[in-house]
Each structure stands twice: as structure tokens, then as C-alpha cells.
N, C-alpha and C positions, 0 to 999 in steps of 0.2 A: 504494499500499501504506500502510495507516494505520500511525503509528510505533507500535511497542510502547511508548515509554513514555508516549505519551498514553493508551494503552489502561490501563495499569498505574496511572497518576493520575487517570486521568477515567472510569472505567467507566460509570459510571451515566450521566455526559453523552453519549459515545459512544452507549450504547443510546438513550438519548432523541433524540439526532439521525437514529441510522439509522431510528428508528420514522416521519421523516419521510416515507420512502421507502414506508413500509408494510411494514417489514421487521422481524420480530423477531430481532434479534442476540443476545439473550441468553446462549443455549446455546451460539453459534457463540464469541461472547468469551468465556465461560466456559472452554471447550476451547484456545481460544489462551492465555489467560493462564494455565490449567495446564500446558501443554505449554512454556510460556517458563519456567515456574519450574522443570520439570524437566530443561530445558536449560541453565540457569545453574547449579542443583545440580550437575549433571554437567560442568559447565566448570570451576566450582570444584574439583570433586574433581580433575578432571585437572588443572588448573594446579597443585593441591597437590603430585600425586604428580611430576609434571616437576619441581616444584621442589625434592623429596627426590632424585631421580634426580641432577640436576644438582649436589648438595651432595655426592652420594656419588661421582660422577665426581670430584670435585675432591678429596675424602679419598683415592680410590684412587691419583690422581698423588702426593699429599703421601706415602704409602705406600710406593710404589715408590722413591721419590725418597729416602726413609730408609731403602732398603734393607727393608721388611717385606713381602716380595712374598706370604706365606702369606697374613696379614692382608688384603692388597690381592685377592687371588684369591676369599676369602670375600665380600668386598664385590662383587666383579666378578659375581659370580653372584647375588646380591641384585639388582643392576641389572638383568641380563640377564631377569628374572623381571618386573622393574617395567617394562621396556622392552615385553615382550610384554603385560602388562595394561593397560599405556597406548594400545598400538593397537588392544586389543578396545574399550576405552573409547572411544576416539579413532572408531572406528566407527559406535558407538553412540550418541555425539552428533551424529555426523553423519546418523545416520539422524533423530535427534530433530529435528535443525535442518531438515532436508528437510520434516518432516512440518511442523512449525510453519508454514513458509515457504507450504506448499499450502494451510495453514489461513486464511493471510492472503491468500493469491491469492482466495480465495472471499467475504472482506469488502468489498464495496463501499464507496467513500468514504462519509466521513458529511457531509449536509447541513450547510450553515451554518443555524445556529438562526435564521435570517429567512427559510430558504427557505419555501414555504407547504407544507402537510400537503397531501396527495392521493395520487389513484391513476394519474391517466389527463391527457392533454393538456385534459380538460374541466376540469380543478381549477386548470389555469395561469392567473395573475394577469396579466391586460393593464395595464400600467403606462404606457403612451404609444401615442398615435394620431396619424399626420398624413398630410396630402394629403386632397383629394377623389377620390371614386371615379368613374368618366366615367360620362358618363350619353349614351349614343350615341341618335340619332334613325333609326337603321338596325339591320336584324340584325347585331349583331356576331358575329364568327366565332371560335371558339376558335383556339388556335397552330397544332394539328395542321393545319387548315385552311387557314389561312394558309399554313403553310409549302408543302403543296401548292399553292396558288393562285396562288403567286409562284417555286416551284421552290426553294427555301432550304434546305430539310431535307428529307431521305428517309430516311422510317422503314423502308419495305419495302426497300430495297436493305441498309440496315444489316442487317436480318434477313437476307437472303440471303447478305451478306457472313461476317457472323457469330452472329446472333440477333437475339431482342427485347432492344431498352435499349440496342442501339449503333446510333445513328444517323450517317447520313452528312449532313453541313454540306455545302453548295454554294453556289457564287457568292456574291451578296452576304451569304447565311446564313452562311458561313465567315469573311467579311471582317468582319460584324459579332462573330462569335464572338472572333475575332483581337483585334479594337477593344477590346472590354470586357475582357480579358486585360491588354493594354498600358494601358487606363485605369487598371485596378486595380493594377496594380505602380507605375505613375508617382506614383499617388496616395498609396500608402504608404510609396515611397523618399522623397517631399517630406515625409511626416511623421514622418521619420526611423529608418525601417526599413530594416534591411541586406538585400537581393537575394540569397537563394541560391538555387541549382538543383540539386536533392538526387537521390538515386536514386528509381527507382520500383517497386525490389523491395527489402524489408527482410528481416533475419534473424530468427530466433526472438527474440531478446536485445532487438533493437529493438520488436518488438511488445509483449513483457511490459513493456517500460520503461515505455510510456505508456498501458498498462491494455488493449489490443486483444487481448491474447492473457493467459490462457485463457478469456476471457468471450465474446469475439465471433470466436472461430474458425471456426464454421459460417459467417461472413457473410464472410468473406473469401477471394478467390482464392489455391490455394496451389498453389506448384511442387514438386510432390512429389521429383522427384528431386535437387534441389539444396537444398531442404527451405526456399525462398524464398517469401515471401509478396507478391501484388500491393497496394500501399499503396490503405489505403480514403480517405485523406486526407494532406496535406502533413504536417501538425501530425507524424506518427510519423517522419518519418525527419529533420525538420528539429530538433526537441526533442531527439532522439538523438545529434545533433550533440554535445550537452553530457552524453552518460552517462560516468560515472566522470571527472568533471571537477570540479575545484574553482576555481570561478570570482572573479573580483575583484569585491569589495563595491563599489570606485569604478566598476566598471564597468555598476552597477544604472541604469537597466533596458536589459536584453540584449533587443533587438528585431530581429526577422528577418521578411521576407515572401518567398515562393516560390509560384511558378505549379506546379503537376503535374496531369496526368490523375489522377482518381481513380477506383479499382475497388470494386465490392461487388455482392455476389451477390444480396443482398435477396432469401433464401429467404422463399418464402410469400406475395409481394406478388405481385397480381391485381386487374382490374376497373377501372372507371372510373378511380380515383385513380393509376392508374400509365399513363394513356394517354399521348401525347405524352412531353413532357418532363418530366413531372411526376416521374418515378422511374426512374431509367438505371441499367444496370450499370457504364457508363464516362461519365464526367463532368468538366467542366474546373473548375478553383476556385482561387483563389487565395487564401492560408491567411497570418495573421499569428500569430506566436508571441512571448510574451515572459517573459524568466525577470527575477523580481525580488525584492528584499527582502521578506520576509512580514509585516512592518510596515506597508507601504502598498498590498499586490496587490490589496484591492477597491477601493482608489481606481483604480489600474490597469485593474482590470474595468470601471469606470464610464467610464473614460476613453476602453478600447476600443469601448465601446457607442456612446459618442457619435461614435466617428470612422466607425464602420458606418453610424450613422444619417446623419453628412453625406454618403457615397457615396451612400446612398438617394434624399436630398434633390438631390443633381447630377444622379441620373437621371429627377426629377419622379415617381417612383411613389408612390404611397399606401402605407403601409405601417404596422405597428404593431408594439411590443415585448412581448414576454411574459417575464415570471419563471414560470422553471419549476417546476411542484410537484416534493414529492420523490420522487413515481411515475414521475414523467416524466425525472427527471435521468439521464444518462449514468453509466456504472458508477462511472469516476473523476472524475467532477465533484463539486464540493460546491457550487457555484452556477452556474445555466446562464442566460442571457437569449437567447431565439431572435426575430430579426427575419423579421415575416413581410410579404409584398406580396400586395396585392389583385391578383386575376385576373379581370378584368371578363368576359369571356366566358364564363367557367367558374364566375363567382360565388363565387369562395372565397377563402382565404388561404392561401399558398404559404409554406413557410417556405423562405427563401436564407441563412440564417446562425444559427450558435448563437456565441454567446460566453462562454466557460467559466473558471472559476478552479478549479484544481485543487489549491491550498494545497500542500502536501508529499507529495501520494500518488502523482504520478508522478515527484518526485525522490527519494522513497525506496527507489522500485525503480531508479531510475536510477542512485542517488548522486551527485546534481547536489547539491553544496556549496559553500560560499563560508566564510571565515575572520571571526568578529565577537568582537573583545577575544581573541583566541588560541584560540578555540574554532570546531570545526566545526560549522556550523549545514546543515540542508538549505533551499534556495531553494525560492520558489514558482515555479510554472509556470502560465501562461494560453494561451489560442489562441482563434481566432475564423474564420470565414469572413469573407472580404472583398474578392472576396464568390464564393459559389457560382453557376455559371454557367446552368444548363439551367432553372432557374425565373424567374430574372432576365429570360432573354430571350423565356422565354414571356410574363410580364408586359410586358416592352416592346412585343412584337409585338401583345398583345391588346388594351392598353392604349393605345397610339398609332397604332391602327387608324382609316382614314377610308374612303369608299368606292372611293376610286382608289389605295389603298396603306396603307404603314404609315411615319409619320415617325420621324425617329431624332433622341433627343435631342440638344440644341446641344452639350453636353459630349461627346460621341462623334463629332461630325461632323469633326472633324480628324484622328479616326484611321482613320475609315472612308472618306473621301474623297468621300461623298454624304449626303445627307441625306432621301432617301426610298427604301423599297422598293417599286416600282412594274412 
């Protein structure tokens, strides 16, 4: 949620930044500021009335003590009327405050001024590319055919048990999946991230806190009877650890890593782009989260991007880094870099990580703050996939295949206990 003080003091800048999303925010921001002015006027009126009632209460006490009961009772009737009026005003104030919150929830985060303008992924800016694309002298197979050939992932069995988008990993496929999770966790811990194992379901307040609700409600699995949501990413429960918390400035940067399964309905997804592991309803991911001082959050963003690049370098995968344009940014993000690996048999780039700076958008919803020279200040939150497994696994299978099997990257062999799937 964008800070109201920023909108009051930088209205035109906010409108300009939001235009990078292709979003005309002027009318909405005008409504927000109008509602905010109404709320502040009502709050001042209520504060003044409460102060008057408090003063009268003291006068009534003094009159009773001095034996002037008649005068005291006259004032008591006045305070009774004030109390009723204050209750009505308080109820009206709450309605205005709720309406203001609803308007603010509709406003996406303002992109950083260096975010490219654009509407779709075609407008994203490729800022880095590494590695050579494989050149096979045989007919390379897509990962779904490799999975079937070596009996390591069963898509039909998953469809039988649950439905499309819920594969069953078997044998060396399950072992490779678990090895990737452990490798990513160990790398993050070595880089100073503290591991947490959070719940896989969250309440509505947690979804609102990180910006998944109300924006992405239709994409989340909802347990209706308990009003809980299956997590779309570990970002949600990990960041919510710090909801309603005042952290110590000296603890920055606060770094957490967690592995979880992730659940996404992916409503409307169909066709060849969702075949195999390309787009699943349940998948595994290791997530890194940082909470830091606003003064250096973009330096932290760069460091997180370099960290993910390091993982891809170790896996030996050809990849590129895209700086997302405004129209391709997530609702809560101020800047995002996507890491994409090249999938040889499909001849396409697959997104495997998004690393984002949310600035104070999430922390404003979360009330995640720190003390700075006696003032309470909102922290900045960042997160990144490090990494999402399905497309990493797809690229590893396709890029490392030969005519006799699939070779395992050296960095994973101590985890898998084998060097080849054959």
C-alpha cells in the first residue's frame, strides 16, 4: 500500500510513476486524497470533541467536590449529549477510514523511475545474458518425453490422483527434486540467510499484508470453511513473520530463506506453454526474503540478483536477466528482475526466478517498522525465487541430455548420489 504522506506530497510524481504500468491513476489518487482529507477533518473534529468532553469531566468532578451538585448535573447532561455525538462521529469516521483503505488497496505500487515503460513482456529490457545454448547432433527430446522415457516424472498419474498440473516425481526424478531443494537451501544458508519452515496455509491478513489479496484472490486456492489460503509462494508466510513488528535497525539486513510447496490455480492457462513442467498448480520453490533500510534497498536488490545468477552459473544453465517493464510488474512490486533459463528442446526461455523490491508497499500494509533517530519508519521488503524448481528441472533435463541419458551437474552429484539418469 502506497504511503499516504507520499501521495499527499508527491501526487504528480506518483501519477507519473504509475503511468509506467500503463495505468492512469489520476482519478483514483484524487479520490484517495479527497477521502483522506475528509478523514483527517473528521478526526480533528472528533479529537476536539473528546478533548472538550474530557475537560467537562474534570470540571464536573471539581464541582461535586465543592458541593455544587446542581451545576455539576447540568454539565453531566451536556457530556452525555457529547458522548452520543462522539459515538456517531466515530462510526462515521470508521466508515470513511474503511472506504479510504479500500481505495488504497486498489492502487498498485508505483514503479521505480528507472523501470521501463511498456505493457507486456515484449517490452521488458534484457540486461544480461550468460552461457551457450546447447547444440545437439541428435534429435533432442522435450522434458516430458525424457520424463516418460526414464520413468522419473509421471504426469498422467498426477492427473489421476488430483488433476492436471500435479505431477508425481518418481525414482531418480524425486531424488533430483530433493537434491535441488537441499542445494538451494545450503547455498542460501552459506550466504547468510536464516532458514525458516513456515506454514503452507495463511489467513486473510497475511495475504493482504504482502499484496496477494485482494489482487490475486482468484489465483489462490481457498479453504472456505476455515477461510485460509494455500500459499502461492513462501514470500507470504515468511514476510508476515514481521507483521506488526518494530525491528531493530541494527539487525538490517534481515535475511530469511525457506522451502515450501507453492499452490496456484493458474486460471485460464492452457496450450503448449503449460505442457509438462512449464506451468503447474503445485510446485516446489526455495524463496529468499530480505528486510532492510530504505536507504540501500536497491543495492540489496542488485545483490540478490547476483546471488541468483550465481546459482544458475553453478548449474551450468544458459540464462538471461530481464528488467520488467511497468506493465509486466506484479501488483506490489516497484522493480523486478526476472531470470530466464534457456530450454533447449523447446527452444524457448523459461522464467525461473523473480527478484523484486517492494519498497514500503508491503511494510505499510504489514506495519513493519523500525526506529530511526526516535522516529518510527517503514522498512523496505524484497524477495526472490532462489529458485523455483519445475522449469529449472525442465531445463536441466533438456540441456544436459545425450543419446544415453541425462547428465547431472557436478554441483548436485553429492546430493543425488548419481551422475546420470539413464
